[in-house]
FILO-309773 format. One record per residue (C-alpha): residue number from 0; residue in one letter; chain; x, y, z. Coordinates in Angstrom, 1 decimal, decimal comma. Example, Ala and Ser with C-alpha at 12.3 -4.5 7.8 and 13.67 -1.06 7.14 Angstrom:
2
nr|rest|kette|east|north|up
0|A|A|12,3|-4,5|7,8
1|S|A|13,7|-1,1|7,1
END
This chain:
513
nr|rest|kette|east|north|up
0|M|A|10,3|-3,1|22,4
1|P|A|9,5|0,4|22,8
2|S|A|13,3|2,6|23,8
3|G|A|13,8|4,9|26,7
4|D|A|12,1|4,8|30,1
5|H|A|8,2|5,8|29,3
6|S|A|7,3|6,1|33,1
7|T|A|8,9|9,4|33,0
8|T|A|8,1|10,6|29,4
9|P|A|5,4|12,1|28,1
10|P|A|3,9|9,9|25,6
11|A|A|4,1|11,0|21,9
12|V|A|0,7|11,1|21,5
13|E|A|-2,3|10,6|24,2
14|L|A|-6,0|10,7|24,0
15|R|A|-8,5|10,9|26,8
16|N|A|-12,4|10,6|26,3
17|I|A|-12,5|10,9|22,7
18|D|A|-16,0|10,7|21,4
19|K|A|-16,7|10,9|17,9
20|S|A|-20,1|10,1|16,0
21|F|A|-21,3|10,4|12,5
22|Y|A|-25,4|10,7|11,2
23|G|A|-26,3|10,1|15,1
24|V|A|-24,2|7,1|15,2
25|L|A|-21,2|7,1|18,0
26|A|A|-17,7|6,1|16,4
27|N|A|-15,5|6,6|19,1
28|A|A|-17,3|6,7|22,7
29|D|A|-15,3|7,9|25,5
30|V|A|-11,6|6,3|24,2
31|D|A|-8,1|6,8|26,0
32|F|A|-5,2|5,8|23,9
33|S|A|-1,3|6,5|24,2
34|L|A|1,6|6,3|22,0
35|A|A|4,7|6,0|23,5
36|R|A|7,7|7,6|22,0
37|G|A|9,6|5,0|20,0
38|E|A|7,2|2,0|19,6
39|V|A|4,5|0,0|17,7
40|H|A|1,5|0,1|18,7
41|T|A|-1,1|-2,0|17,1
42|L|A|-4,7|-0,8|16,6
43|L|A|-7,1|-3,7|16,4
44|G|A|-10,8|-4,7|16,2
45|E|A|-13,7|-5,6|13,9
46|N|A|-14,6|-3,3|11,0
47|G|A|-16,9|-0,9|12,5
48|A|A|-15,2|-0,6|16,2
49|G|A|-14,1|3,1|15,3
50|K|A|-10,4|2,0|14,3
51|S|A|-10,4|4,3|10,8
52|T|A|-12,3|7,1|12,8
53|L|A|-9,7|7,2|15,9
54|C|A|-6,7|7,3|13,3
55|S|A|-8,4|10,4|11,3
56|V|A|-8,5|11,9|14,2
57|I|A|-4,8|12,2|15,3
58|A|A|-4,1|12,6|11,6
59|G|A|-5,8|15,7|12,0
60|L|A|-8,8|14,9|9,0
61|Y|A|-11,6|14,8|11,8
62|R|A|-12,4|17,1|15,0
63|P|A|-13,3|15,2|17,9
64|D|A|-16,8|16,2|19,2
65|S|A|-15,5|16,2|22,9
66|G|A|-12,0|14,9|24,9
67|E|A|-8,6|15,8|23,8
68|M|A|-5,3|15,2|22,4
69|L|A|-2,4|16,0|23,8
70|M|A|1,4|15,3|22,2
71|D|A|4,6|15,1|24,5
72|G|A|2,1|16,1|27,1
73|E|A|0,7|19,5|25,8
74|P|A|-2,5|19,8|24,6
75|M|A|-3,1|20,2|20,6
76|V|A|-6,0|20,8|18,8
77|L|A|-5,4|19,3|14,9
78|K|A|-7,7|21,7|12,4
79|S|A|-6,5|19,7|9,4
80|P|A|-4,5|17,0|7,7
81|K|A|-1,9|19,5|6,6
82|H|A|-1,8|21,1|10,7
83|A|A|-1,2|17,2|11,9
84|L|A|2,0|17,3|9,1
85|A|A|3,4|20,4|11,1
86|A|A|2,9|18,9|14,1
87|G|A|5,0|15,7|13,0
88|I|A|1,8|13,6|12,4
89|G|A|1,5|11,7|8,9
90|M|A|-0,7|9,1|8,0
91|V|A|0,1|6,4|5,1
92|Y|A|-3,7|5,6|3,5
93|Q|A|-4,6|2,2|2,3
94|H|A|-5,4|4,1|-1,2
95|F|A|-2,6|6,1|-2,0
96|R|A|-2,3|10,0|-2,8
97|L|A|0,7|10,3|-5,1
98|V|A|0,7|11,9|-8,7
99|S|A|1,3|9,0|-10,9
100|N|A|2,5|11,0|-13,3
101|L|A|5,3|12,7|-11,8
102|T|A|8,6|11,2|-10,1
103|V|A|9,5|9,8|-7,3
104|A|A|11,9|12,5|-6,6
105|E|A|8,8|15,4|-7,1
106|N|A|6,3|13,2|-5,1
107|L|A|8,8|13,6|-2,2
108|A|A|9,1|17,6|-2,9
109|L|A|5,2|17,7|-3,0
110|G|A|3,5|20,1|-0,7
111|N|A|6,9|21,4|0,2
112|P|A|7,6|24,8|-1,3
113|E|A|11,1|25,0|0,2
114|V|A|12,1|21,9|-1,6
115|G|A|12,2|23,7|-4,9
116|L|A|13,7|26,8|-3,4
117|R|A|16,6|24,8|-1,5
118|L|A|17,6|22,3|-4,3
119|S|A|18,1|21,1|-7,5
120|Q|A|17,1|18,1|-9,3
121|S|A|19,4|16,1|-9,2
122|E|A|20,1|16,9|-5,3
123|L|A|16,8|16,3|-4,7
124|E|A|17,0|13,1|-6,5
125|A|A|20,2|11,9|-4,5
126|E|A|18,4|13,2|-1,2
127|A|A|15,4|10,7|-2,5
128|R|A|18,0|7,9|-2,9
129|D|A|19,9|8,3|0,4
130|L|A|16,6|8,3|2,2
131|G|A|15,3|5,4|0,7
132|E|A|18,8|2,9|0,7
133|R|A|19,0|4,4|4,7
134|Y|A|15,0|2,5|5,4
135|D|A|16,0|-0,1|3,0
136|F|A|13,6|1,1|0,8
137|P|A|15,4|0,9|-2,9
138|V|A|13,1|2,5|-5,4
139|D|A|14,6|4,7|-8,7
140|P|A|14,1|8,3|-8,1
141|T|A|13,7|9,2|-11,5
142|A|A|10,9|6,3|-11,9
143|R|A|7,6|8,2|-12,4
144|I|A|4,6|6,3|-9,6
145|W|A|2,8|4,5|-12,9
146|Q|A|6,1|2,9|-13,8
147|L|A|6,3|1,5|-10,0
148|S|A|4,6|-1,7|-8,7
149|V|A|2,0|-1,2|-5,5
150|G|A|4,5|-2,3|-2,4
151|Q|A|7,2|0,0|-4,5
152|Q|A|4,2|3,1|-4,7
153|Q|A|3,5|2,1|-0,9
154|R|A|7,3|3,1|0,1
155|V|A|7,2|6,0|-1,6
156|E|A|4,6|7,3|0,5
157|I|A|6,0|5,9|3,6
158|L|A|9,6|7,9|2,0
159|K|A|7,4|11,0|1,9
160|L|A|6,2|11,4|5,8
161|L|A|9,9|10,7|6,9
162|Y|A|11,2|13,3|3,8
163|R|A|9,1|15,8|6,0
164|D|A|10,6|14,3|9,1
165|V|A|7,4|13,5|10,8
166|R|A|7,8|11,7|14,6
167|I|A|4,7|10,0|14,5
168|L|A|3,6|7,8|11,1
169|I|A|0,2|5,6|10,9
170|L|A|-0,1|2,6|8,8
171|D|A|-3,7|1,3|7,9
172|E|A|-3,8|-1,7|7,0
173|P|A|0,2|-1,2|5,2
174|T|A|0,5|-5,2|3,9
175|A|A|-2,7|-5,8|2,2
176|V|A|-1,2|-5,5|-1,3
177|L|A|2,3|-6,5|-0,5
178|T|A|4,2|-10,0|-1,0
179|P|A|5,5|-12,0|1,8
180|H|A|9,0|-10,4|1,0
181|E|A|8,0|-6,9|0,7
182|G|A|6,1|-7,5|4,1
183|Q|A|9,0|-8,1|6,2
184|A|A|10,7|-5,7|4,8
185|L|A|8,6|-3,3|6,2
186|F|A|8,5|-5,0|9,4
187|R|A|12,3|-4,2|9,6
188|A|A|12,1|-0,8|8,2
189|M|A|9,1|-0,4|11,1
190|R|A|11,4|-1,5|13,8
191|T|A|14,3|1,0|12,1
192|L|A|12,5|4,0|12,8
193|A|A|11,0|3,0|16,3
194|D|A|14,5|2,7|17,2
195|E|A|15,1|6,1|15,9
196|G|A|12,8|7,7|18,7
197|R|A|9,7|7,9|15,8
198|S|A|6,5|6,8|17,3
199|L|A|3,9|4,4|15,2
200|I|A|0,2|3,3|15,1
201|F|A|0,1|-0,1|13,2
202|V|A|-3,6|-1,1|11,8
203|S|A|-3,9|-5,0|11,1
204|H|A|-6,1|-7,2|10,9
205|K|A|-3,8|-10,5|10,6
206|L|A|-2,9|-11,3|14,2
207|H|A|0,4|-13,0|13,1
208|E|A|1,9|-9,8|12,1
209|V|A|0,2|-8,2|15,4
210|K|A|2,7|-11,1|17,4
211|Q|A|5,8|-9,5|14,8
212|V|A|6,1|-6,3|14,8
213|S|A|4,2|-4,6|17,6
214|D|A|5,0|-3,7|21,2
215|R|A|1,4|-3,0|22,6
216|V|A|-2,0|-3,5|21,3
217|T|A|-5,0|-1,2|22,0
218|V|A|-8,6|-3,4|20,8
219|L|A|-11,4|-1,6|20,0
220|R|A|-15,2|-2,3|19,9
221|E|A|-17,9|-1,3|18,9
222|G|A|-16,2|2,2|19,3
223|R|A|-14,7|1,8|22,6
224|V|A|-11,7|0,3|23,9
225|V|A|-12,4|-3,0|25,8
226|G|A|-8,7|-4,4|26,0
227|K|A|-4,8|-3,1|26,1
228|V|A|-2,1|-5,3|26,2
229|D|A|1,5|-5,6|25,9
230|T|A|2,3|-7,7|22,6
231|A|A|4,3|-10,3|23,9
232|D|A|1,8|-11,1|26,5
233|A|A|-0,9|-11,9|24,5
234|Q|A|-2,1|-14,7|22,1
235|P|A|-3,9|-14,8|18,7
236|K|A|-6,7|-16,4|20,0
237|D|A|-6,7|-14,0|23,3
238|L|A|-6,9|-10,7|20,5
239|A|A|-9,3|-12,4|18,5
240|R|A|-11,7|-12,9|21,5
241|M|A|-11,4|-9,3|22,3
242|M|A|-12,2|-8,2|19,2
243|V|A|-15,3|-9,8|18,7
244|G|A|-16,4|-10,4|22,3
245|K|A|-16,1|-14,6|21,8
246|D|A|-13,9|-17,3|20,8
247|L|A|-13,8|-17,6|16,9
248|V|A|-12,7|-20,5|14,4
249|L|A|-11,8|-19,7|11,2
250|P|A|-13,7|-22,1|8,3
251|T|A|-11,0|-24,8|7,1
252|R|A|-11,1|-26,3|3,5
253|A|A|-11,7|-29,7|3,4
254|P|A|-11,1|-31,3|-0,1
255|N|A|-13,6|-31,4|-2,7
256|E|A|-14,2|-34,6|-3,3
257|S|A|-16,7|-34,2|-6,5
258|I|A|-14,9|-31,4|-8,2
259|G|A|-17,3|-31,6|-11,6
260|D|A|-17,2|-30,6|-15,4
261|P|A|-14,9|-27,4|-16,5
262|V|A|-17,1|-24,7|-16,5
263|L|A|-15,4|-21,4|-16,7
264|V|A|-12,8|-21,9|-19,8
265|V|A|-10,3|-19,0|-20,9
266|D|A|-8,1|-19,6|-23,4
267|N|A|-5,4|-17,9|-24,7
268|L|A|-6,8|-14,7|-23,4
269|K|A|-5,3|-10,9|-24,0
270|V|A|-7,1|-8,1|-22,4
271|Q|A|-5,1|-4,6|-22,8
272|D|A|-4,8|-1,9|-19,6
273|D|A|-5,8|1,7|-20,0
274|R|A|-2,7|2,6|-21,4
275|G|A|-3,2|0,4|-24,7
276|L|A|-0,4|-2,8|-23,6
277|D|A|-1,3|-5,8|-23,3
278|A|A|-1,9|-6,6|-19,7
279|V|A|-3,4|-10,4|-20,0
280|D|A|-0,7|-11,8|-22,4
281|G|A|-1,7|-15,3|-24,0
282|L|A|-3,8|-16,6|-20,5
283|S|A|-5,5|-20,0|-20,0
284|I|A|-7,8|-21,0|-17,1
285|T|A|-10,1|-23,8|-16,5
286|V|A|-12,2|-23,6|-13,2
287|N|A|-14,5|-26,9|-12,8
288|A|A|-17,8|-27,0|-11,0
289|G|A|-17,1|-27,8|-7,1
290|E|A|-13,8|-25,9|-7,4
291|V|A|-12,0|-22,8|-5,8
292|V|A|-9,3|-21,8|-8,4
293|G|A|-6,9|-19,0|-6,9
294|I|A|-4,9|-16,6|-8,6
295|A|A|-2,0|-14,6|-6,9
296|G|A|0,1|-12,1|-7,8
297|V|A|1,2|-8,9|-7,2
298|S|A|-1,0|-6,2|-8,0
299|G|A|-1,0|-4,4|-11,3
300|N|A|0,1|-8,1|-13,2
301|G|A|-3,0|-8,2|-15,3
302|Q|A|-5,5|-9,1|-12,4
303|R|A|-8,1|-6,3|-12,9
304|E|A|-7,9|-6,6|-16,9
305|L|A|-8,6|-10,5|-16,7
306|A|A|-11,6|-10,5|-14,2
307|Q|A|-13,1|-7,1|-16,4
308|G|A|-12,3|-9,0|-19,6
309|I|A|-14,2|-12,7|-18,3
310|V|A|-17,5|-10,1|-17,7
311|G|A|-17,3|-7,8|-20,3
312|L|A|-15,8|-4,7|-18,7
313|M|A|-13,2|-4,7|-20,9
314|K|A|-12,5|-5,5|-24,2
315|V|A|-10,7|-9,1|-25,2
316|T|A|-8,9|-8,1|-27,9
317|D|A|-7,6|-12,0|-28,7
318|G|A|-8,5|-15,4|-27,3
319|S|A|-12,2|-16,6|-25,9
320|V|A|-13,7|-17,1|-22,6
321|H|A|-16,3|-20,0|-22,7
322|L|A|-19,0|-20,3|-19,8
323|S|A|-20,5|-23,8|-20,0
324|G|A|-19,6|-24,5|-23,1
325|S|A|-20,9|-21,5|-25,1
326|D|A|-18,6|-18,3|-26,1
327|I|A|-19,5|-15,5|-24,1
328|T|A|-16,3|-13,7|-25,3
329|G|A|-16,8|-9,9|-25,3
330|T|A|-20,3|-10,1|-24,5
331|S|A|-22,0|-7,5|-22,6
332|V|A|-22,2|-7,1|-18,8
333|L|A|-25,8|-7,8|-18,9
334|N|A|-25,6|-10,8|-20,8
335|T|A|-22,5|-12,4|-18,5
336|I|A|-24,7|-11,8|-15,5
337|K|A|-27,6|-13,6|-17,3
338|A|A|-25,3|-16,1|-18,5
339|G|A|-24,9|-17,1|-14,9
340|I|A|-21,5|-14,9|-13,7
341|A|A|-21,4|-13,6|-10,2
342|Y|A|-19,0|-11,0|-9,7
343|V|A|-17,2|-9,6|-6,8
344|P|A|-14,7|-6,8|-7,3
345|Q|A|-12,0|-5,6|-5,4
346|S|A|-13,2|-1,7|-5,3
347|R|A|-16,5|-2,1|-3,2
348|L|A|-18,0|1,2|-3,7
349|G|A|-15,8|1,9|-6,7
350|M|A|-17,3|-0,8|-8,7
351|G|A|-19,2|-3,0|-6,7
352|L|A|-22,2|-1,1|-4,9
353|A|A|-23,5|2,5|-5,5
354|P|A|-22,6|4,6|-2,8
355|G|A|-25,5|7,2|-2,6
356|L|A|-28,2|4,4|-2,7
357|D|A|-29,6|2,6|0,6
358|T|A|-28,8|-1,1|1,4
359|E|A|-32,0|-2,3|0,4
360|D|A|-32,0|-0,9|-3,2
361|N|A|-28,3|-2,1|-3,5
362|L|A|-29,4|-5,4|-3,0
363|A|A|-31,6|-5,7|-5,5
364|L|A|-29,6|-3,8|-8,2
365|K|A|-29,0|-6,6|-10,1
366|Q|A|-32,8|-7,8|-9,9
367|F|A|-34,5|-4,3|-10,5
368|R|A|-35,9|-5,5|-13,7
369|E|A|-37,1|-8,7|-12,8
370|P|A|-40,4|-9,4|-10,9
371|P|A|-41,4|-8,1|-7,7
372|Y|A|-39,1|-5,8|-8,1
373|S|A|-40,2|-4,7|-11,7
374|K|A|-43,9|-4,2|-12,2
375|G|A|-44,7|-3,1|-15,2
376|P|A|-43,0|0,5|-16,2
377|M|A|-43,1|0,9|-12,2
378|L|A|-40,5|-0,2|-9,6
379|S|A|-41,9|-1,3|-5,9
380|Q|A|-39,9|0,1|-3,2
381|A|A|-42,0|-2,5|-0,9
382|A|A|-40,2|-5,3|-2,7
383|F|A|-36,2|-4,1|-2,4
384|N|A|-37,1|-2,9|1,2
385|E|A|-38,7|-6,5|1,8
386|K|A|-36,3|-8,7|0,1
387|G|A|-33,0|-5,9|1,4
388|A|A|-34,1|-6,7|5,4
389|E|A|-34,2|-10,5|4,5
390|L|A|-30,6|-10,4|2,9
391|I|A|-29,6|-8,1|5,7
392|E|A|-30,4|-10,4|8,0
393|D|A|-29,7|-14,1|6,2
394|F|A|-26,1|-12,4|6,0
395|D|A|-25,6|-10,4|8,9
396|V|A|-25,3|-7,0|8,0
397|R|A|-24,9|-5,0|10,6
398|G|A|-25,0|-0,7|10,9
399|V|A|-28,1|-0,8|8,5
400|R|A|-30,1|2,3|8,9
401|P|A|-32,8|2,7|6,7
402|G|A|-33,0|5,4|4,1
403|L|A|-29,3|6,2|4,5
404|P|A|-26,7|5,1|1,8
405|I|A|-24,7|2,2|1,8
406|R|A|-21,4|4,2|2,3
407|L|A|-22,2|5,0|5,9
408|L|A|-21,2|0,7|6,5
409|S|A|-17,8|-0,5|7,7
410|G|A|-15,7|-2,2|5,0
411|G|A|-17,1|-5,9|6,3
412|N|A|-20,7|-5,0|6,4
413|L|A|-20,2|-3,1|3,2
414|Q|A|-18,8|-7,0|1,6
415|K|A|-21,0|-8,8|3,3
416|A|A|-24,0|-7,2|1,7
417|L|A|-22,1|-6,8|-1,8
418|I|A|-21,3|-11,1|-1,6
419|A|A|-25,1|-11,4|-0,2
420|R|A|-26,2|-9,5|-3,9
421|E|A|-24,0|-11,6|-6,0
422|V|A|-24,4|-15,0|-4,5
423|T|A|-28,6|-14,9|-4,3
424|Q|A|-28,6|-14,5|-7,9
425|D|A|-28,5|-17,6|-10,9
426|H|A|-25,0|-18,0|-10,9
427|V|A|-22,4|-21,0|-11,8
428|V|A|-19,5|-18,8|-11,7
429|L|A|-18,0|-16,5|-8,8
430|I|A|-15,5|-14,3|-9,7
431|A|A|-14,6|-12,7|-6,4
432|R|A|-11,1|-10,2|-6,1
433|S|A|-9,6|-10,2|-2,8
434|P|A|-12,8|-10,4|-1,1
435|T|A|-11,6|-10,5|2,7
436|R|A|-8,9|-7,8|2,1
437|G|A|-9,2|-5,3|4,6
438|L|A|-11,5|-7,3|6,8
439|D|A|-12,1|-8,5|10,3
440|V|A|-11,6|-11,8|11,7
441|G|A|-15,3|-12,0|12,0
442|A|A|-15,8|-10,5|9,0
443|T|A|-13,3|-12,9|7,4
444|A|A|-14,7|-15,5|8,8
445|A|A|-17,9|-15,5|7,2
446|V|A|-16,6|-14,4|4,1
447|R|A|-14,7|-17,7|3,9
448|E|A|-17,3|-19,5|4,6
449|Q|A|-20,0|-18,2|2,0
450|I|A|-17,1|-18,9|-0,7
451|L|A|-16,4|-22,2|0,7
452|G|A|-20,6|-22,8|0,6
453|E|A|-20,8|-21,8|-3,0
454|R|A|-17,7|-24,3|-3,6
455|D|A|-19,8|-27,2|-1,7
456|R|A|-23,2|-26,3|-3,7
457|G|A|-20,9|-27,0|-6,8
458|I|A|-20,3|-23,7|-8,1
459|A|A|-17,1|-22,4|-9,9
460|V|A|-15,3|-19,9|-8,1
461|L|A|-12,4|-18,0|-9,5
462|L|A|-10,5|-16,3|-6,3
463|I|A|-8,1|-13,0|-7,4
464|S|A|-5,7|-12,1|-4,8
465|E|A|-2,5|-11,0|-3,1
466|D|A|-3,4|-12,3|-0,1
467|L|A|-1,5|-15,7|0,4
468|D|A|-3,4|-16,2|3,7
469|E|A|-6,6|-16,0|1,5
470|L|A|-5,7|-18,0|-1,0
471|L|A|-4,0|-21,0|1,3
472|A|A|-7,6|-21,2|3,1
473|L|A|-10,0|-21,1|0,4
474|A|A|-8,3|-22,5|-2,9
475|D|A|-7,8|-25,8|-4,2
476|R|A|-5,3|-25,3|-6,7
477|L|A|-3,7|-21,9|-7,2
478|L|A|-2,0|-20,5|-9,9
479|V|A|0,2|-17,4|-10,4
480|I|A|0,0|-14,6|-12,5
481|Y|A|3,4|-12,3|-13,4
482|E|A|2,9|-9,9|-16,1
483|G|A|-0,2|-11,0|-17,5
484|K|A|0,7|-14,7|-17,8
485|I|A|0,7|-17,3|-15,6
486|V|A|3,7|-18,5|-14,5
487|G|A|3,0|-21,5|-11,8
488|E|A|0,1|-23,9|-11,4
489|M|A|0,2|-26,1|-8,3
490|P|A|-2,4|-28,2|-6,0
491|A|A|-3,2|-26,5|-2,9
492|S|A|-1,5|-29,0|-0,4
493|E|A|1,8|-28,7|-2,4
494|A|A|1,6|-24,6|-2,0
495|T|A|3,6|-22,5|0,9
496|A|A|3,9|-18,8|0,9
497|E|A|7,3|-18,7|0,4
498|R|A|6,6|-20,8|-3,2
499|L|A|4,4|-18,1|-4,3
500|G|A|5,8|-15,3|-2,9
501|L|A|8,9|-16,2|-5,3
502|L|A|6,8|-16,9|-8,3
503|M|A|4,8|-13,5|-7,8
504|S|A|8,3|-12,1|-7,9
505|G|A|8,7|-13,2|-11,1
506|H|A|11,1|-16,4|-10,5
507|T|A|10,6|-19,5|-12,4
508|E|A|8,5|-22,7|-11,6
509|E|A|12,2|-24,1|-11,5
510|Q|A|13,8|-21,8|-9,2
511|S|A|11,5|-21,8|-6,8
512|A|A|10,3|-25,6|-6,3
END
C-alpha cells in the first residue's frame, strides 16, 4: 500500500478536467486523475480508451486541449518530455529509446552533459553497477545495448530514469517482453521504488498483474473515467466488466480430436540475422492441419528470423521449408502468399499494415491484383471500399474514419484489421507473432476466438509469442526456442508457466521437468 498519510499530502500528480482530441476524435474527455506519493497506480482500459494519451500528457509529449495539471499541489504546464524529465517525470515506452552501439553506462549518461564533466568512464560504470544492484537490476555497465536481452534493455531504460532521479515513473506495458521470472523481479523493484516514496503509473492489460503489484486502479472507457477502486477491493472480473461495459468470458481451448496431416514442415532450418550470425540454428518443427503449435521464447532468440525465413522475408542459408508437401524454401513473399501462408507479424504498422493508407485499402493489399479490385490496368476504389466495409463490420474494427490513415486506429483495432485481411485470403497455414501483445481483454478475446476458429476449420497455426498466458490459452503443443534452437517440446496439457519460463531462460529439459 502507498506509504504516508495522503489525506493531508497533495498528490504527486493531479489532472483536472483533461480534454484531448486528435483529428476531431476525443481521446480524453473531462478526465480527473490523481497519483499519490509512494503508490503504484494502474491505468486500465480497452485499446483506444485513452490510456496512452493520458500518459503522454503527464510525460509532456502532448499538451491537453483543456484542463490543468498539478504537481505537489502547484500548477504545472509541461512543454516537452525534456521539460517533464527536468520536473522529475519519466516514461518507459514499449519501444525502447536506447542507442544500441553504446554501453549501458553511456546510455545512462545520455542527455545529462554534467555527468561527462563530473565522472570518468570507470566512475560512471561504477555508479551504473551500484544503481542496478540497489534495485536488483543487475546489468553489465560495459555491455553494449545490442548485446543485451530485451528484458535487460528494459532494465536499462528504467535505470536511465532512476539515474536522473525521477520521482514519477510511467511504465507502459512493461511485462509484455519479459519472462515470468523477469516480471516478478520488476514487480519487486516497483514496490521498492514506491517504498522510497516514488510514484508509479502502471499500464497493463494483465489483470492478475494489476492485483499483484498496484495500490489503486483507474479505469478508462471511450476516453472517460468510469471507475476508481482500491486494488485490494477489486476482483479481476469486476475490473474487466468496467473496462468493456459488460461481463466478458475469454474463449477456452478444447482438445482438437481431428488433427490432420502435416502441413508446414521446417527441417534443419538456418537463418542469419542482420549481423550475419545464425539466429535460427538447425531448427525443425512440424505443424499439422487443425493444430496450434506454440513457440515460446524470450524475444531475440530467433523468433523474427524463423517467421521471416518461412515466409520469404529473410534468406534461408540451410535446411528446408515444405508446405503441403511442396518445397517453398527461399521462394519470394508473393509465392508464399500464393502457396497459402497467412502471416501476422509482430509489428503491426512496421510490417503488417501500410500506415499511410486508409483502412479499406489496407484490407485489400494482398488481393489488389485480383478481381474485383483489379480491372485491367485500373484499380476499383469502389470494390476496395465495399470489401473493406464488409470486413470492418464482420471483425468489429472500431474507430474507422473514411479517408483517414489506418495508423490513427488503436492497437486492438489495428490488430483486428490485420487479422481480418490475413484470414480472409486463401490459406492453409497461419503464422502469428504475438497476436495479442498490448491488447485489452476485449480485443484479446476477439483475437483468441479467431485463432481457435482457424484451428477448428483445419488451418495449421504456428503461434510465436513471448506471452505465456497467450500460449497456454491457445496452443495444442508447445515448443521452446533458445538461441535459435528448440530446447523443449511438450503437449499443452503438460506445460506450466514455470516449466516454460525455465526453458526460456536456457535450462535443459531435464532441469525443468
